[in-house]
PDB file of N, CA, C and O in Angstrom:
ATOM      1  N   MET A   1     132.952 107.240 132.260  1.00  0.00           N
ATOM      2  CA  MET A   1     132.258 106.376 131.323  1.00  0.00           C
ATOM      3  C   MET A   1     133.238 105.301 130.851  1.00  0.00           C
ATOM      4  O   MET A   1     134.416 105.580 130.630  1.00  0.00           O
ATOM      5  N   HIS A   2     132.749 104.085 130.700  1.00  0.00           N
ATOM      6  CA  HIS A   2     133.601 102.986 130.257  1.00  0.00           C
ATOM      7  C   HIS A   2     133.898 103.107 128.771  1.00  0.00           C
ATOM      8  O   HIS A   2     133.081 103.605 127.996  1.00  0.00           O
ATOM      9  N   ASP A   3     135.084 102.641 128.388  1.00  0.00           N
ATOM     10  CA  ASP A   3     135.493 102.742 126.984  1.00  0.00           C
ATOM     11  C   ASP A   3     134.617 101.909 126.060  1.00  0.00           C
ATOM     12  O   ASP A   3     134.444 102.273 124.897  1.00  0.00           O
ATOM     13  N   GLU A   4     134.054 100.794 126.547  1.00  0.00           N
ATOM     14  CA  GLU A   4     133.232  99.955 125.666  1.00  0.00           C
ATOM     15  C   GLU A   4     131.864 100.574 125.380  1.00  0.00           C
ATOM     16  O   GLU A   4     131.206 100.177 124.418  1.00  0.00           O
ATOM     17  N   THR A   5     131.419 101.538 126.195  1.00  0.00           N
ATOM     18  CA  THR A   5     130.147 102.207 125.932  1.00  0.00           C
ATOM     19  C   THR A   5     130.338 103.555 125.248  1.00  0.00           C
ATOM     20  O   THR A   5     129.360 104.226 124.920  1.00  0.00           O
ATOM     21  N   ARG A   6     131.577 103.954 125.033  1.00  0.00           N
ATOM     22  CA  ARG A   6     131.879 105.241 124.407  1.00  0.00           C
ATOM     23  C   ARG A   6     131.708 105.133 122.896  1.00  0.00           C
ATOM     24  O   ARG A   6     132.264 104.238 122.260  1.00  0.00           O
ATOM     25  N   TRP A   7     130.936 106.053 122.330  1.00  0.00           N
ATOM     26  CA  TRP A   7     130.714 106.040 120.882  1.00  0.00           C
ATOM     27  C   TRP A   7     131.948 106.583 120.173  1.00  0.00           C
ATOM     28  O   TRP A   7     132.424 107.665 120.515  1.00  0.00           O
ATOM     29  N   PRO A   8     132.477 105.852 119.190  1.00  0.00           N
ATOM     30  CA  PRO A   8     133.617 106.390 118.430  1.00  0.00           C
ATOM     31  C   PRO A   8     133.157 107.488 117.462  1.00  0.00           C
ATOM     32  O   PRO A   8     131.978 107.609 117.131  1.00  0.00           O
ATOM     33  N   VAL A   9     134.124 108.267 117.033  1.00  0.00           N
ATOM     34  CA  VAL A   9     133.829 109.403 116.147  1.00  0.00           C
ATOM     35  C   VAL A   9     133.210 108.926 114.839  1.00  0.00           C
ATOM     36  O   VAL A   9     132.308 109.582 114.320  1.00  0.00           O
ATOM     37  N   TRP A  10     133.668 107.802 114.293  1.00  0.00           N
ATOM     38  CA  TRP A  10     133.150 107.350 112.998  1.00  0.00           C
ATOM     39  C   TRP A  10     131.667 106.989 113.091  1.00  0.00           C
ATOM     40  O   TRP A  10     130.930 107.199 112.128  1.00  0.00           O
ATOM     41  N   LYS A  11     131.212 106.451 114.225  1.00  0.00           N
ATOM     42  CA  LYS A  11     129.784 106.145 114.361  1.00  0.00           C
ATOM     43  C   LYS A  11     128.961 107.420 114.471  1.00  0.00           C
ATOM     44  O   LYS A  11     127.884 107.527 113.884  1.00  0.00           O
ATOM     45  N   LEU A  12     129.469 108.376 115.220  1.00  0.00           N
ATOM     46  CA  LEU A  12     128.777 109.661 115.317  1.00  0.00           C
ATOM     47  C   LEU A  12     128.730 110.347 113.955  1.00  0.00           C
ATOM     48  O   LEU A  12     127.709 110.922 113.578  1.00  0.00           O
ATOM     49  N   ALA A  13     129.837 110.283 113.222  1.00  0.00           N
ATOM     50  CA  ALA A  13     129.880 110.895 111.892  1.00  0.00           C
ATOM     51  C   ALA A  13     128.902 110.210 110.942  1.00  0.00           C
ATOM     52  O   ALA A  13     128.266 110.868 110.120  1.00  0.00           O
ATOM     53  N   LEU A  14     128.786 108.911 111.054  1.00  0.00           N
ATOM     54  CA  LEU A  14     127.846 108.174 110.211  1.00  0.00           C
ATOM     55  C   LEU A  14     126.404 108.604 110.493  1.00  0.00           C
ATOM     56  O   LEU A  14     125.604 108.757 109.570  1.00  0.00           O
ATOM     57  N   LEU A  15     126.085 108.797 111.762  1.00  0.00           N
ATOM     58  CA  LEU A  15     124.740 109.250 112.132  1.00  0.00           C
ATOM     59  C   LEU A  15     124.485 110.691 111.692  1.00  0.00           C
ATOM     60  O   LEU A  15     123.364 111.040 111.325  1.00  0.00           O
ATOM     61  N   LEU A  16     125.515 111.518 111.729  1.00  0.00           N
ATOM     62  CA  LEU A  16     125.360 112.939 111.415  1.00  0.00           C
ATOM     63  C   LEU A  16     125.536 113.261 109.934  1.00  0.00           C
ATOM     64  O   LEU A  16     125.355 114.409 109.530  1.00  0.00           O
ATOM     65  N   TYR A  17     125.886 112.263 109.118  1.00  0.00           N
ATOM     66  CA  TYR A  17     126.167 112.520 107.703  1.00  0.00           C
ATOM     67  C   TYR A  17     124.968 113.139 106.973  1.00  0.00           C
ATOM     68  O   TYR A  17     125.130 114.080 106.196  1.00  0.00           O
ATOM     69  N   VAL A  18     123.789 112.616 107.221  1.00  0.00           N
ATOM     70  CA  VAL A  18     122.593 113.117 106.522  1.00  0.00           C
ATOM     71  C   VAL A  18     122.388 114.598 106.818  1.00  0.00           C
ATOM     72  O   VAL A  18     122.071 115.378 105.919  1.00  0.00           O
ATOM     73  N   PHE A  19     122.567 114.979 108.068  1.00  0.00           N
ATOM     74  CA  PHE A  19     122.366 116.381 108.445  1.00  0.00           C
ATOM     75  C   PHE A  19     123.484 117.270 107.903  1.00  0.00           C
ATOM     76  O   PHE A  19     123.227 118.390 107.461  1.00  0.00           O
ATOM     77  N   ALA A  20     124.707 116.781 107.935  1.00  0.00           N
ATOM     78  CA  ALA A  20     125.839 117.563 107.422  1.00  0.00           C
ATOM     79  C   ALA A  20     125.730 117.739 105.910  1.00  0.00           C
ATOM     80  O   ALA A  20     125.973 118.830 105.395  1.00  0.00           O
ATOM     81  N   ALA A  21     125.370 116.682 105.201  1.00  0.00           N
ATOM     82  CA  ALA A  21     125.232 116.781 103.743  1.00  0.00           C
ATOM     83  C   ALA A  21     124.047 117.676 103.379  1.00  0.00           C
ATOM     84  O   ALA A  21     124.122 118.437 102.414  1.00  0.00           O
ATOM     85  N   GLY A  22     122.974 117.594 104.130  1.00  0.00           N
ATOM     86  CA  GLY A  22     121.823 118.463 103.874  1.00  0.00           C
ATOM     87  C   GLY A  22     122.160 119.923 104.100  1.00  0.00           C
ATOM     88  O   GLY A  22     121.785 120.783 103.303  1.00  0.00           O
ATOM     89  N   ALA A  23     122.867 120.204 105.181  1.00  0.00           N
ATOM     90  CA  ALA A  23     123.273 121.587 105.451  1.00  0.00           C
ATOM     91  C   ALA A  23     124.233 122.089 104.374  1.00  0.00           C
ATOM     92  O   ALA A  23     124.147 123.241 103.950  1.00  0.00           O
ATOM     93  N   ALA A  24     125.146 121.225 103.932  1.00  0.00           N
ATOM     94  CA  ALA A  24     126.079 121.617 102.871  1.00  0.00           C
ATOM     95  C   ALA A  24     125.325 121.903 101.572  1.00  0.00           C
ATOM     96  O   ALA A  24     125.664 122.852 100.865  1.00  0.00           O
ATOM     97  N   ALA A  25     124.311 121.102 101.247  1.00  0.00           N
ATOM     98  CA  ALA A  25     123.537 121.321 100.020  1.00  0.00           C
ATOM     99  C   ALA A  25     122.813 122.661 100.061  1.00  0.00           C
ATOM    100  O   ALA A  25     122.822 123.412  99.086  1.00  0.00           O
ATOM    101  N   ILE A  26     122.189 122.952 101.193  1.00  0.00           N
ATOM    102  CA  ILE A  26     121.470 124.226 101.313  1.00  0.00           C
ATOM    103  C   ILE A  26     122.439 125.398 101.213  1.00  0.00           C
ATOM    104  O   ILE A  26     122.170 126.378 100.519  1.00  0.00           O
ATOM    105  N   ASN A  27     123.559 125.291 101.907  1.00  0.00           N
ATOM    106  CA  ASN A  27     124.537 126.384 101.878  1.00  0.00           C
ATOM    107  C   ASN A  27     125.148 126.577 100.495  1.00  0.00           C
ATOM    108  O   ASN A  27     125.356 127.712 100.065  1.00  0.00           O
ATOM    109  N   LEU A  28     125.437 125.483  99.793  1.00  0.00           N
ATOM    110  CA  LEU A  28     125.979 125.610  98.443  1.00  0.00           C
ATOM    111  C   LEU A  28     124.960 126.224  97.482  1.00  0.00           C
ATOM    112  O   LEU A  28     125.316 127.047  96.638  1.00  0.00           O
ATOM    113  N   PHE A  29     123.701 125.827  97.610  1.00  0.00           N
ATOM    114  CA  PHE A  29     122.672 126.388  96.746  1.00  0.00           C
ATOM    115  C   PHE A  29     122.509 127.893  97.011  1.00  0.00           C
ATOM    116  O   PHE A  29     122.391 128.684  96.076  1.00  0.00           O
ATOM    117  N   MET A  30     122.503 128.270  98.277  1.00  0.00           N
ATOM    118  CA  MET A  30     122.392 129.699  98.612  1.00  0.00           C
ATOM    119  C   MET A  30     123.620 130.474  98.137  1.00  0.00           C
ATOM    120  O   MET A  30     123.506 131.613  97.685  1.00  0.00           O
ATOM    121  N   LEU A  31     124.798 129.847  98.243  1.00  0.00           N
ATOM    122  CA  LEU A  31     126.008 130.479  97.736  1.00  0.00           C
ATOM    123  C   LEU A  31     125.919 130.674  96.224  1.00  0.00           C
ATOM    124  O   LEU A  31     126.384 131.684  95.695  1.00  0.00           O
ATOM    125  N   GLY A  32     125.315 129.700  95.527  1.00  0.00           N
ATOM    126  CA  GLY A  32     125.101 129.841  94.091  1.00  0.00           C
ATOM    127  C   GLY A  32     124.161 130.984  93.757  1.00  0.00           C
ATOM    128  O   GLY A  32     124.348 131.690  92.766  1.00  0.00           O
ATOM    129  N   LEU A  33     123.141 131.161  94.602  1.00  0.00           N
ATOM    130  CA  LEU A  33     122.238 132.296  94.386  1.00  0.00           C
ATOM    131  C   LEU A  33     122.946 133.624  94.635  1.00  0.00           C
ATOM    132  O   LEU A  33     122.726 134.593  93.908  1.00  0.00           O
ATOM    133  N   LEU A  34     123.784 133.668  95.649  1.00  0.00           N
ATOM    134  CA  LEU A  34     124.549 134.886  95.911  1.00  0.00           C
ATOM    135  C   LEU A  34     125.570 135.142  94.802  1.00  0.00           C
ATOM    136  O   LEU A  34     125.892 136.294  94.510  1.00  0.00           O
ATOM    137  N   GLY A  35     126.072 134.086  94.192  1.00  0.00           N
ATOM    138  CA  GLY A  35     127.017 134.244  93.101  1.00  0.00           C
ATOM    139  C   GLY A  35     126.421 134.960  91.912  1.00  0.00           C
ATOM    140  O   GLY A  35     127.138 135.617  91.157  1.00  0.00           O
ATOM    141  N   GLN A  36     125.121 134.841  91.735  1.00  0.00           N
ATOM    142  CA  GLN A  36     124.458 135.554  90.635  1.00  0.00           C
ATOM    143  C   GLN A  36     124.557 137.058  90.815  1.00  0.00           C
ATOM    144  O   GLN A  36     124.543 137.808  89.839  1.00  0.00           O
ATOM    145  N   TRP A  37     124.655 137.490  92.034  1.00  0.00           N
ATOM    146  CA  TRP A  37     124.742 138.913  92.321  1.00  0.00           C
ATOM    147  C   TRP A  37     126.024 139.523  91.759  1.00  0.00           C
ATOM    148  O   TRP A  37     126.055 140.695  91.384  1.00  0.00           O
ATOM    149  N   VAL A  38     127.093 138.700  91.704  1.00  0.00           N
ATOM    150  CA  VAL A  38     128.357 139.194  91.157  1.00  0.00           C
ATOM    151  C   VAL A  38     128.593 138.724  89.728  1.00  0.00           C
ATOM    152  O   VAL A  38     129.689 138.886  89.190  1.00  0.00           O
ATOM    153  N   GLY A  39     127.563 138.138  89.111  1.00  0.00           N
ATOM    154  CA  GLY A  39     127.663 137.780  87.706  1.00  0.00           C
ATOM    155  C   GLY A  39     128.015 136.335  87.418  1.00  0.00           C
ATOM    156  O   GLY A  39     128.220 135.986  86.256  1.00  0.00           O
ATOM    157  N   LEU A  40     128.095 135.488  88.416  1.00  0.00           N
ATOM    158  CA  LEU A  40     128.377 134.070  88.188  1.00  0.00           C
ATOM    159  C   LEU A  40     127.104 133.344  87.784  1.00  0.00           C
ATOM    160  O   LEU A  40     126.008 133.805  88.105  1.00  0.00           O
ATOM    161  N   PRO A  41     127.222 132.226  87.090  1.00  0.00           N
ATOM    162  CA  PRO A  41     126.012 131.474  86.746  1.00  0.00           C
ATOM    163  C   PRO A  41     125.407 130.813  87.992  1.00  0.00           C
ATOM    164  O   PRO A  41     126.101 130.534  88.969  1.00  0.00           O
ATOM    165  N   ALA A  42     124.109 130.576  87.926  1.00  0.00           N
ATOM    166  CA  ALA A  42     123.409 129.966  89.057  1.00  0.00           C
ATOM    167  C   ALA A  42     123.854 128.512  89.230  1.00  0.00           C
ATOM    168  O   ALA A  42     124.194 127.842  88.255  1.00  0.00           O
ATOM    169  N   LEU A  43     123.850 128.038  90.455  1.00  0.00           N
ATOM    170  CA  LEU A  43     124.162 126.654  90.777  1.00  0.00           C
ATOM    171  C   LEU A  43     122.833 125.910  90.901  1.00  0.00           C
ATOM    172  O   LEU A  43     121.986 126.269  91.719  1.00  0.00           O
ATOM    173  N   SER A  44     122.663 124.888  90.096  1.00  0.00           N
ATOM    174  CA  SER A  44     121.393 124.153  90.121  1.00  0.00           C
ATOM    175  C   SER A  44     121.267 123.354  91.415  1.00  0.00           C
ATOM    176  O   SER A  44     122.274 123.039  92.050  1.00  0.00           O
ATOM    177  N   PRO A  45     120.042 123.025  91.809  1.00  0.00           N
ATOM    178  CA  PRO A  45     119.869 122.183  92.998  1.00  0.00           C
ATOM    179  C   PRO A  45     120.558 120.827  92.857  1.00  0.00           C
ATOM    180  O   PRO A  45     121.077 120.288  93.834  1.00  0.00           O
ATOM    181  N   PHE A  46     120.562 120.278  91.640  1.00  0.00           N
ATOM    182  CA  PHE A  46     121.236 118.993  91.416  1.00  0.00           C
ATOM    183  C   PHE A  46     122.739 119.112  91.630  1.00  0.00           C
ATOM    184  O   PHE A  46     123.350 118.246  92.257  1.00  0.00           O
ATOM    185  N   ALA A  47     123.334 120.176  91.114  1.00  0.00           N
ATOM    186  CA  ALA A  47     124.774 120.384  91.283  1.00  0.00           C
ATOM    187  C   ALA A  47     125.118 120.621  92.749  1.00  0.00           C
ATOM    188  O   ALA A  47     126.129 120.115  93.236  1.00  0.00           O
ATOM    189  N   ALA A  48     124.294 121.381  93.452  1.00  0.00           N
ATOM    190  CA  ALA A  48     124.534 121.635  94.875  1.00  0.00           C
ATOM    191  C   ALA A  48     124.426 120.345  95.676  1.00  0.00           C
ATOM    192  O   ALA A  48     125.234 120.103  96.572  1.00  0.00           O
ATOM    193  N   THR A  49     123.440 119.520  95.362  1.00  0.00           N
ATOM    194  CA  THR A  49     123.260 118.248  96.078  1.00  0.00           C
ATOM    195  C   THR A  49     124.398 117.291  95.761  1.00  0.00           C
ATOM    196  O   THR A  49     124.887 116.594  96.651  1.00  0.00           O
ATOM    197  N   SER A  50     124.822 117.249  94.513  1.00  0.00           N
ATOM    198  CA  SER A  50     125.935 116.367  94.134  1.00  0.00           C
ATOM    199  C   SER A  50     127.222 116.758  94.859  1.00  0.00           C
ATOM    200  O   SER A  50     127.944 115.896  95.359  1.00  0.00           O
ATOM    201  N   ALA A  51     127.500 118.030  94.913  1.00  0.00           N
ATOM    202  CA  ALA A  51     128.699 118.491  95.618  1.00  0.00           C
ATOM    203  C   ALA A  51     128.568 118.254  97.122  1.00  0.00           C
ATOM    204  O   ALA A  51     129.557 117.962  97.794  1.00  0.00           O
ATOM    205  N   ALA A  52     127.357 118.378  97.648  1.00  0.00           N
ATOM    206  CA  ALA A  52     127.141 118.181  99.082  1.00  0.00           C
ATOM    207  C   ALA A  52     127.327 116.727  99.495  1.00  0.00           C
ATOM    208  O   ALA A  52     127.704 116.453 100.635  1.00  0.00           O
ATOM    209  N   LEU A  53     127.068 115.796  98.590  1.00  0.00           N
ATOM    210  CA  LEU A  53     127.300 114.388  98.915  1.00  0.00           C
ATOM    211  C   LEU A  53     128.770 114.135  99.211  1.00  0.00           C
ATOM    212  O   LEU A  53     129.109 113.311 100.061  1.00  0.00           O
ATOM    213  N   VAL A  54     129.641 114.851  98.502  1.00  0.00           N
ATOM    214  CA  VAL A  54     131.080 114.720  98.727  1.00  0.00           C
ATOM    215  C   VAL A  54     131.505 115.553  99.938  1.00  0.00           C
ATOM    216  O   VAL A  54     132.247 115.068 100.792  1.00  0.00           O
ATOM    217  N   LEU A  55     131.047 116.784 100.014  1.00  0.00           N
ATOM    218  CA  LEU A  55     131.438 117.672 101.107  1.00  0.00           C
ATOM    219  C   LEU A  55     130.812 117.278 102.438  1.00  0.00           C
ATOM    220  O   LEU A  55     131.255 117.735 103.492  1.00  0.00           O
ATOM    221  N   GLY A  56     129.785 116.431 102.396  1.00  0.00           N
ATOM    222  CA  GLY A  56     129.155 115.981 103.633  1.00  0.00           C
ATOM    223  C   GLY A  56     130.052 115.090 104.462  1.00  0.00           C
ATOM    224  O   GLY A  56     129.913 115.042 105.684  1.00  0.00           O
ATOM    225  N   CYS A  57     130.978 114.378 103.820  1.00  0.00           N
ATOM    226  CA  CYS A  57     131.888 113.474 104.561  1.00  0.00           C
ATOM    227  C   CYS A  57     132.798 114.227 105.527  1.00  0.00           C
ATOM    228  O   CYS A  57     132.791 113.915 106.717  1.00  0.00           O
ATOM    229  N   PRO A  58     133.579 115.205 105.069  1.00  0.00           N
ATOM    230  CA  PRO A  58     134.412 115.920 106.049  1.00  0.00           C
ATOM    231  C   PRO A  58     133.577 116.729 107.042  1.00  0.00           C
ATOM    232  O   PRO A  58     133.971 116.881 108.198  1.00  0.00           O
ATOM    233  N   ALA A  59     132.439 117.243 106.604  1.00  0.00           N
ATOM    234  CA  ALA A  59     131.586 117.996 107.528  1.00  0.00           C
ATOM    235  C   ALA A  59     131.029 117.085 108.615  1.00  0.00           C
ATOM    236  O   ALA A  59     130.959 117.481 109.778  1.00  0.00           O
ATOM    237  N   ALA A  60     130.633 115.876 108.250  1.00  0.00           N
ATOM    238  CA  ALA A  60     130.121 114.926 109.234  1.00  0.00           C
ATOM    239  C   ALA A  60     131.233 114.484 110.179  1.00  0.00           C
ATOM    240  O   ALA A  60     130.991 114.301 111.372  1.00  0.00           O
ATOM    241  N   TRP A  61     132.443 114.312 109.664  1.00  0.00           N
ATOM    242  CA  TRP A  61     133.566 113.919 110.520  1.00  0.00           C
ATOM    243  C   TRP A  61     133.857 115.011 111.547  1.00  0.00           C
ATOM    244  O   TRP A  61     134.072 114.718 112.723  1.00  0.00           O
ATOM    245  N   LEU A  62     133.865 116.266 111.106  1.00  0.00           N
ATOM    246  CA  LEU A  62     134.094 117.375 112.029  1.00  0.00           C
ATOM    247  C   LEU A  62     132.963 117.483 113.056  1.00  0.00           C
ATOM    248  O   LEU A  62     133.209 117.746 114.233  1.00  0.00           O
ATOM    249  N   ALA A  63     131.734 117.281 112.606  1.00  0.00           N
ATOM    250  CA  ALA A  63     130.601 117.305 113.537  1.00  0.00           C
ATOM    251  C   ALA A  63     130.692 116.159 114.533  1.00  0.00           C
ATOM    252  O   ALA A  63     130.369 116.334 115.708  1.00  0.00           O
ATOM    253  N   GLY A  64     131.127 114.991 114.077  1.00  0.00           N
ATOM    254  CA  GLY A  64     131.304 113.848 114.969  1.00  0.00           C
ATOM    255  C   GLY A  64     132.378 114.102 116.013  1.00  0.00           C
ATOM    256  O   GLY A  64     132.214 113.741 117.178  1.00  0.00           O
ATOM    257  N   ARG A  65     133.477 114.722 115.601  1.00  0.00           N
ATOM    258  CA  ARG A  65     134.530 115.074 116.560  1.00  0.00           C
ATOM    259  C   ARG A  65     134.030 116.077 117.581  1.00  0.00           C
ATOM    260  O   ARG A  65     134.356 115.979 118.764  1.00  0.00           O
ATOM    261  N   TRP A  66     133.232 117.049 117.128  1.00  0.00           N
ATOM    262  CA  TRP A  66     132.688 118.061 118.017  1.00  0.00           C
ATOM    263  C   TRP A  66     131.739 117.436 119.036  1.00  0.00           C
ATOM    264  O   TRP A  66     131.820 117.737 120.227  1.00  0.00           O
ATOM    265  N   VAL A  67     130.837 116.563 118.571  1.00  0.00           N
ATOM    266  CA  VAL A  67     129.898 115.895 119.459  1.00  0.00           C
ATOM    267  C   VAL A  67     130.649 114.984 120.431  1.00  0.00           C
ATOM    268  O   VAL A  67     130.302 114.912 121.610  1.00  0.00           O
ATOM    269  N   ARG A  68     131.679 114.288 119.938  1.00  0.00           N
ATOM    270  CA  ARG A  68     132.482 113.424 120.817  1.00  0.00           C
ATOM    271  C   ARG A  68     133.120 114.237 121.941  1.00  0.00           C
ATOM    272  O   ARG A  68     133.136 113.800 123.091  1.00  0.00           O
ATOM    273  N   SER A  69     133.647 115.424 121.610  1.00  0.00           N
ATOM    274  CA  SER A  69     134.258 116.271 122.640  1.00  0.00           C
ATOM    275  C   SER A  69     133.218 116.758 123.632  1.00  0.00           C
ATOM    276  O   SER A  69     133.501 116.851 124.826  1.00  0.00           O
ATOM    277  N   LEU A  70     132.017 117.071 123.158  1.00  0.00           N
ATOM    278  CA  LEU A  70     130.950 117.487 124.064  1.00  0.00           C
ATOM    279  C   LEU A  70     130.538 116.347 124.997  1.00  0.00           C
ATOM    280  O   LEU A  70     130.295 116.570 126.183  1.00  0.00           O
ATOM    281  N   LEU A  71     130.459 115.132 124.462  1.00  0.00           N
ATOM    282  CA  LEU A  71     130.123 113.978 125.284  1.00  0.00           C
ATOM    283  C   LEU A  71     131.207 113.702 126.325  1.00  0.00           C
ATOM    284  O   LEU A  71     130.906 113.387 127.477  1.00  0.00           O
ATOM    285  N   ASP A  72     132.471 113.822 125.910  1.00  0.00           N
ATOM    286  CA  ASP A  72     133.577 113.627 126.858  1.00  0.00           C
ATOM    287  C   ASP A  72     133.553 114.693 127.950  1.00  0.00           C
ATOM    288  O   ASP A  72     133.775 114.399 129.125  1.00  0.00           O
ATOM    289  N   GLN A  73     133.285 115.914 127.554  1.00  0.00           N
ATOM    290  CA  GLN A  73     133.218 117.013 128.528  1.00  0.00           C
ATOM    291  C   GLN A  73     132.069 116.781 129.502  1.00  0.00           C
ATOM    292  O   GLN A  73     132.230 117.010 130.701  1.00  0.00           O
ATOM    293  N   ALA A  74     130.928 116.337 129.021  1.00  0.00           N
ATOM    294  CA  ALA A  74     129.783 116.074 129.899  1.00  0.00           C
ATOM    295  C   ALA A  74     130.078 114.908 130.839  1.00  0.00           C
ATOM    296  O   ALA A  74     129.667 114.936 131.999  1.00  0.00           O
ATOM    297  N   ALA A  75     130.776 113.896 130.364  1.00  0.00           N
ATOM    298  CA  ALA A  75     131.106 112.735 131.203  1.00  0.00           C
ATOM    299  C   ALA A  75     132.096 113.113 132.299  1.00  0.00           C
ATOM    300  O   ALA A  75     132.035 112.568 133.401  1.00  0.00           O
ATOM    301  N   ASN A  76     133.006 114.041 132.010  1.00  0.00           N
ATOM    302  CA  ASN A  76     133.990 114.469 133.000  1.00  0.00           C
ATOM    303  C   ASN A  76     133.390 115.363 134.069  1.00  0.00           C
ATOM    304  O   ASN A  76     133.908 115.438 135.183  1.00  0.00           O
ATOM    305  N   GLU A  77     132.292 116.047 133.733  1.00  0.00           N
ATOM    306  CA  GLU A  77     131.678 116.961 134.696  1.00  0.00           C
ATOM    307  C   GLU A  77     130.693 116.268 135.619  1.00  0.00           C
ATOM    308  O   GLU A  77     130.266 116.858 136.612  1.00  0.00           O
ATOM    309  N   VAL A  78     130.321 115.034 135.321  1.00  0.00           N
ATOM    310  CA  VAL A  78     129.350 114.320 136.161  1.00  0.00           C
ATOM    311  C   VAL A  78     130.013 113.738 137.364  1.00  0.00           C
ATOM    312  O   VAL A  78     129.353 113.102 138.185  1.00  0.00           O
TER     313      VAL A  78
END
């Protein structure tokens, strides 16, 4: 594959940010519910979403790197 048609990691991360932040929000909210089992206060949906907006950035970057490696691997096998 030519380098000019290769998607950089930052573009992939930008596309995947919504999904990474959404997954982080759901996981944080569920973790907050599990925290009640050990006596911690519940994590509100607003707090989980707010934290996920920040945690979505590194998660999207890691997902972008993973997708980039999969694309490179697929291009090498063709």
